[in-house]
PyMOL CGO cylinders between C-alpha atoms (Angstrom):
from pymol import cmd
from pymol.cgo import CYLINDER

trace = [
    CYLINDER, 17.34, -30.05, 41.95, 16.23, -33.37, 40.50, 0.3, 1, 1, 1, 1, 1, 1,
    CYLINDER, 16.23, -33.37, 40.50, 12.63, -33.90, 39.50, 0.3, 1, 1, 1, 1, 1, 1,
    CYLINDER, 12.63, -33.90, 39.50, 11.39, -37.41, 40.09, 0.3, 1, 1, 1, 1, 1, 1,
    CYLINDER, 11.39, -37.41, 40.09, 10.06, -39.46, 37.20, 0.3, 1, 1, 1, 1, 1, 1,
    CYLINDER, 10.06, -39.46, 37.20, 6.59, -39.55, 38.73, 0.3, 1, 1, 1, 1, 1, 1,
    CYLINDER, 6.59, -39.55, 38.73, 6.54, -35.78, 39.18, 0.3, 1, 1, 1, 1, 1, 1,
    CYLINDER, 6.54, -35.78, 39.18, 7.72, -35.27, 35.58, 0.3, 1, 1, 1, 1, 1, 1,
    CYLINDER, 7.72, -35.27, 35.58, 4.93, -37.51, 34.31, 0.3, 1, 1, 1, 1, 1, 1,
    CYLINDER, 4.93, -37.51, 34.31, 2.38, -35.67, 36.43, 0.3, 1, 1, 1, 1, 1, 1,
    CYLINDER, 2.38, -35.67, 36.43, 3.54, -32.28, 35.08, 0.3, 1, 1, 1, 1, 1, 1,
    CYLINDER, 3.54, -32.28, 35.08, 3.42, -33.57, 31.51, 0.3, 1, 1, 1, 1, 1, 1,
    CYLINDER, 3.42, -33.57, 31.51, -0.13, -34.93, 31.94, 0.3, 1, 1, 1, 1, 1, 1,
    CYLINDER, -0.13, -34.93, 31.94, -1.27, -31.65, 33.48, 0.3, 1, 1, 1, 1, 1, 1,
    CYLINDER, -1.27, -31.65, 33.48, 0.08, -29.82, 30.42, 0.3, 1, 1, 1, 1, 1, 1,
    CYLINDER, 0.08, -29.82, 30.42, -1.67, -32.21, 28.04, 0.3, 1, 1, 1, 1, 1, 1,
    CYLINDER, -1.67, -32.21, 28.04, -4.93, -31.81, 29.93, 0.3, 1, 1, 1, 1, 1, 1,
    CYLINDER, -4.93, -31.81, 29.93, -4.93, -28.12, 29.01, 0.3, 1, 1, 1, 1, 1, 1,
    CYLINDER, -4.93, -28.12, 29.01, -4.71, -28.71, 25.25, 0.3, 1, 1, 1, 1, 1, 1,
    CYLINDER, -4.71, -28.71, 25.25, -8.48, -29.08, 24.70, 0.3, 1, 1, 1, 1, 1, 1,
    CYLINDER, -8.48, -29.08, 24.70, -8.96, -25.77, 26.49, 0.3, 1, 1, 1, 1, 1, 1,
    CYLINDER, -8.96, -25.77, 26.49, -6.49, -24.10, 24.12, 0.3, 1, 1, 1, 1, 1, 1,
    CYLINDER, -6.49, -24.10, 24.12, -8.34, -25.52, 21.11, 0.3, 1, 1, 1, 1, 1, 1,
    CYLINDER, -8.34, -25.52, 21.11, -11.67, -24.34, 22.50, 0.3, 1, 1, 1, 1, 1, 1,
    CYLINDER, -11.67, -24.34, 22.50, -10.23, -20.89, 23.14, 0.3, 1, 1, 1, 1, 1, 1,
    CYLINDER, -10.23, -20.89, 23.14, -9.00, -20.67, 19.53, 0.3, 1, 1, 1, 1, 1, 1,
    CYLINDER, -9.00, -20.67, 19.53, -12.43, -21.66, 18.24, 0.3, 1, 1, 1, 1, 1, 1,
    CYLINDER, -12.43, -21.66, 18.24, -14.03, -19.00, 20.42, 0.3, 1, 1, 1, 1, 1, 1,
    CYLINDER, -14.03, -19.00, 20.42, -11.69, -16.43, 18.85, 0.3, 1, 1, 1, 1, 1, 1,
    CYLINDER, -11.69, -16.43, 18.85, -12.76, -17.22, 15.26, 0.3, 1, 1, 1, 1, 1, 1,
    CYLINDER, -12.76, -17.22, 15.26, -13.66, -14.08, 13.38, 0.3, 1, 1, 1, 1, 1, 1,
    CYLINDER, -13.66, -14.08, 13.38, -16.36, -13.44, 10.79, 0.3, 1, 1, 1, 1, 1, 1,
    CYLINDER, -16.36, -13.44, 10.79, -15.44, -11.55, 7.63, 0.3, 1, 1, 1, 1, 1, 1,
    CYLINDER, -15.44, -11.55, 7.63, -17.75, -10.09, 4.99, 0.3, 1, 1, 1, 1, 1, 1,
    CYLINDER, -17.75, -10.09, 4.99, -17.42, -10.04, 1.21, 0.3, 1, 1, 1, 1, 1, 1,
    CYLINDER, -17.42, -10.04, 1.21, -19.98, -8.05, -0.77, 0.3, 1, 1, 1, 1, 1, 1,
    CYLINDER, -19.98, -8.05, -0.77, -20.76, -9.00, -4.36, 0.3, 1, 1, 1, 1, 1, 1,
    CYLINDER, -20.76, -9.00, -4.36, -21.71, -5.88, -6.29, 0.3, 1, 1, 1, 1, 1, 1,
    CYLINDER, -21.71, -5.88, -6.29, -21.01, -4.51, -9.75, 0.3, 1, 1, 1, 1, 1, 1,
    CYLINDER, -21.01, -4.51, -9.75, -19.89, -7.98, -10.87, 0.3, 1, 1, 1, 1, 1, 1,
    CYLINDER, -19.89, -7.98, -10.87, -16.99, -7.87, -8.40, 0.3, 1, 1, 1, 1, 1, 1,
    CYLINDER, -16.99, -7.87, -8.40, -16.06, -9.26, -4.98, 0.3, 1, 1, 1, 1, 1, 1,
    CYLINDER, -16.06, -9.26, -4.98, -15.35, -6.56, -2.41, 0.3, 1, 1, 1, 1, 1, 1,
    CYLINDER, -15.35, -6.56, -2.41, -12.82, -6.97, -0.97, 0.3, 1, 1, 1, 1, 1, 1,
    CYLINDER, -12.82, -6.97, -0.97, -11.29, -9.08, -3.72, 0.3, 1, 1, 1, 1, 1, 1,
    CYLINDER, -11.29, -9.08, -3.72, -8.42, -10.15, -1.45, 0.3, 1, 1, 1, 1, 1, 1,
    CYLINDER, -8.42, -10.15, -1.45, -8.88, -11.15, 2.17, 0.3, 1, 1, 1, 1, 1, 1,
    CYLINDER, -8.88, -11.15, 2.17, -6.52, -12.42, 4.90, 0.3, 1, 1, 1, 1, 1, 1,
    CYLINDER, -6.52, -12.42, 4.90, -8.09, -14.64, 7.57, 0.3, 1, 1, 1, 1, 1, 1,
    CYLINDER, -8.09, -14.64, 7.57, -7.13, -17.22, 10.18, 0.3, 1, 1, 1, 1, 1, 1,
    CYLINDER, -7.13, -17.22, 10.18, -7.90, -20.90, 9.74, 0.3, 1, 1, 1, 1, 1, 1,
    CYLINDER, -7.90, -20.90, 9.74, -11.31, -21.46, 11.35, 0.3, 1, 1, 1, 1, 1, 1,
    CYLINDER, -11.31, -21.46, 11.35, -12.63, -18.00, 10.53, 0.3, 1, 1, 1, 1, 1, 1,
    CYLINDER, -12.63, -18.00, 10.53, -15.86, -17.63, 8.59, 0.3, 1, 1, 1, 1, 1, 1,
    CYLINDER, -15.86, -17.63, 8.59, -16.55, -15.51, 5.53, 0.3, 1, 1, 1, 1, 1, 1,
    CYLINDER, -16.55, -15.51, 5.53, -20.05, -14.34, 4.65, 0.3, 1, 1, 1, 1, 1, 1,
    CYLINDER, -20.05, -14.34, 4.65, -20.68, -13.56, 0.97, 0.3, 1, 1, 1, 1, 1, 1,
    CYLINDER, -20.68, -13.56, 0.97, -23.67, -11.31, 0.22, 0.3, 1, 1, 1, 1, 1, 1,
    CYLINDER, -23.67, -11.31, 0.22, -24.94, -10.72, -3.31, 0.3, 1, 1, 1, 1, 1, 1,
    CYLINDER, -24.94, -10.72, -3.31, -26.16, -7.18, -3.93, 0.3, 1, 1, 1, 1, 1, 1,
    CYLINDER, -26.16, -7.18, -3.93, -26.29, -7.57, -7.74, 0.3, 1, 1, 1, 1, 1, 1,
    CYLINDER, -26.29, -7.57, -7.74, -29.43, -8.32, -9.71, 0.3, 1, 1, 1, 1, 1, 1,
    CYLINDER, -29.43, -8.32, -9.71, -27.68, -11.30, -11.33, 0.3, 1, 1, 1, 1, 1, 1,
    CYLINDER, -27.68, -11.30, -11.33, -27.01, -14.57, -9.46, 0.3, 1, 1, 1, 1, 1, 1,
    CYLINDER, -27.01, -14.57, -9.46, -23.45, -15.28, -8.37, 0.3, 1, 1, 1, 1, 1, 1,
    CYLINDER, -23.45, -15.28, -8.37, -21.36, -17.89, -6.55, 0.3, 1, 1, 1, 1, 1, 1,
    CYLINDER, -21.36, -17.89, -6.55, -18.08, -17.80, -4.65, 0.3, 1, 1, 1, 1, 1, 1,
    CYLINDER, -18.08, -17.80, -4.65, -16.42, -21.07, -5.61, 0.3, 1, 1, 1, 1, 1, 1,
    CYLINDER, -16.42, -21.07, -5.61, -12.86, -21.96, -4.61, 0.3, 1, 1, 1, 1, 1, 1,
    CYLINDER, -12.86, -21.96, -4.61, -10.82, -23.61, -7.33, 0.3, 1, 1, 1, 1, 1, 1,
    CYLINDER, -10.82, -23.61, -7.33, -9.28, -26.01, -4.80, 0.3, 1, 1, 1, 1, 1, 1,
    CYLINDER, -9.28, -26.01, -4.80, -12.68, -27.15, -3.50, 0.3, 1, 1, 1, 1, 1, 1,
    CYLINDER, -12.68, -27.15, -3.50, -12.24, -25.45, -0.12, 0.3, 1, 1, 1, 1, 1, 1,
    CYLINDER, -12.24, -25.45, -0.12, -15.67, -23.77, -0.32, 0.3, 1, 1, 1, 1, 1, 1,
    CYLINDER, -15.67, -23.77, -0.32, -18.63, -23.07, -2.57, 0.3, 1, 1, 1, 1, 1, 1,
    CYLINDER, -18.63, -23.07, -2.57, -21.51, -20.79, -1.64, 0.3, 1, 1, 1, 1, 1, 1,
    CYLINDER, -21.51, -20.79, -1.64, -23.82, -22.23, -4.25, 0.3, 1, 1, 1, 1, 1, 1,
    CYLINDER, -23.82, -22.23, -4.25, -26.13, -19.90, -6.18, 0.3, 1, 1, 1, 1, 1, 1,
    CYLINDER, -26.13, -19.90, -6.18, -26.74, -16.59, -4.45, 0.3, 1, 1, 1, 1, 1, 1,
    CYLINDER, -26.74, -16.59, -4.45, -29.61, -14.55, -5.82, 0.3, 1, 1, 1, 1, 1, 1,
    CYLINDER, -29.61, -14.55, -5.82, -29.95, -10.82, -5.10, 0.3, 1, 1, 1, 1, 1, 1,
    CYLINDER, -29.95, -10.82, -5.10, -30.03, -10.13, -1.37, 0.3, 1, 1, 1, 1, 1, 1,
    CYLINDER, -30.03, -10.13, -1.37, -28.96, -13.66, -0.40, 0.3, 1, 1, 1, 1, 1, 1,
    CYLINDER, -28.96, -13.66, -0.40, -25.93, -14.59, 1.70, 0.3, 1, 1, 1, 1, 1, 1,
    CYLINDER, -25.93, -14.59, 1.70, -23.91, -17.70, 2.42, 0.3, 1, 1, 1, 1, 1, 1,
    CYLINDER, -23.91, -17.70, 2.42, -21.28, -18.26, 5.08, 0.3, 1, 1, 1, 1, 1, 1,
    CYLINDER, -21.28, -18.26, 5.08, -18.29, -20.55, 4.63, 0.3, 1, 1, 1, 1, 1, 1,
    CYLINDER, -18.29, -20.55, 4.63, -15.67, -21.67, 7.14, 0.3, 1, 1, 1, 1, 1, 1,
    CYLINDER, -15.67, -21.67, 7.14, -12.05, -21.53, 6.04, 0.3, 1, 1, 1, 1, 1, 1,
    CYLINDER, -12.05, -21.53, 6.04, -10.72, -24.87, 7.20, 0.3, 1, 1, 1, 1, 1, 1,
    CYLINDER, -10.72, -24.87, 7.20, -7.21, -24.99, 5.73, 0.3, 1, 1, 1, 1, 1, 1,
    CYLINDER, -7.21, -24.99, 5.73, -4.20, -22.73, 5.55, 0.3, 1, 1, 1, 1, 1, 1,
    CYLINDER, -4.20, -22.73, 5.55, -3.06, -21.40, 2.20, 0.3, 1, 1, 1, 1, 1, 1,
    CYLINDER, -3.06, -21.40, 2.20, -4.32, -19.20, -0.60, 0.3, 1, 1, 1, 1, 1, 1,
    CYLINDER, -4.32, -19.20, -0.60, -7.79, -20.08, -1.84, 0.3, 1, 1, 1, 1, 1, 1,
    CYLINDER, -7.79, -20.08, -1.84, -8.49, -18.47, -5.22, 0.3, 1, 1, 1, 1, 1, 1,
    CYLINDER, -8.49, -18.47, -5.22, -12.19, -18.31, -6.04, 0.3, 1, 1, 1, 1, 1, 1,
    CYLINDER, -12.19, -18.31, -6.04, -14.46, -17.25, -8.89, 0.3, 1, 1, 1, 1, 1, 1,
    CYLINDER, -14.46, -17.25, -8.89, -18.13, -16.87, -9.70, 0.3, 1, 1, 1, 1, 1, 1,
    CYLINDER, -18.13, -16.87, -9.70, -19.19, -19.97, -11.65, 0.3, 1, 1, 1, 1, 1, 1,
    CYLINDER, -19.19, -19.97, -11.65, -21.62, -17.86, -13.70, 0.3, 1, 1, 1, 1, 1, 1,
    CYLINDER, -21.62, -17.86, -13.70, -19.14, -15.05, -14.37, 0.3, 1, 1, 1, 1, 1, 1,
    CYLINDER, -19.14, -15.05, -14.37, -15.59, -16.52, -14.28, 0.3, 1, 1, 1, 1, 1, 1,
    CYLINDER, -15.59, -16.52, -14.28, -14.02, -13.11, -14.85, 0.3, 1, 1, 1, 1, 1, 1,
    CYLINDER, -14.02, -13.11, -14.85, -15.06, -12.34, -11.24, 0.3, 1, 1, 1, 1, 1, 1,
    CYLINDER, -15.06, -12.34, -11.24, -12.12, -13.40, -9.09, 0.3, 1, 1, 1, 1, 1, 1,
    CYLINDER, -12.12, -13.40, -9.09, -11.00, -13.20, -5.49, 0.3, 1, 1, 1, 1, 1, 1,
    CYLINDER, -11.00, -13.20, -5.49, -8.58, -14.75, -3.04, 0.3, 1, 1, 1, 1, 1, 1,
    CYLINDER, -8.58, -14.75, -3.04, -8.73, -15.69, 0.60, 0.3, 1, 1, 1, 1, 1, 1,
    CYLINDER, -8.73, -15.69, 0.60, -5.39, -16.31, 2.30, 0.3, 1, 1, 1, 1, 1, 1,
    CYLINDER, -5.39, -16.31, 2.30, -5.58, -18.24, 5.56, 0.3, 1, 1, 1, 1, 1, 1,
    CYLINDER, -5.58, -18.24, 5.56, -2.77, -18.72, 8.06, 0.3, 1, 1, 1, 1, 1, 1,
]
cmd.load_cgo(trace, "trace")
């Protein structure tokens, strides 16, 4: 059976028309992850997420902390005790991060 050129074009355009819906569906599926800062450590210290997911960092220590990616992917800014900040992971790869105030505090977020 031969498909006409016009029919092929129509089928292709119909397929392309659905792409924004797929993107919207992916955005709707974005997950939220939580990292607790306590005892001068990130918990969990290693996290696997999908691109587009969000991560909420909450400081439960008396000292201020940050979660700052070395590659510039995110920075929570200063988080005092009881404060939280949420970042969106916008790129695939491994994002190593530290606390700017306490560089021995380290974590990684791997996004696919």
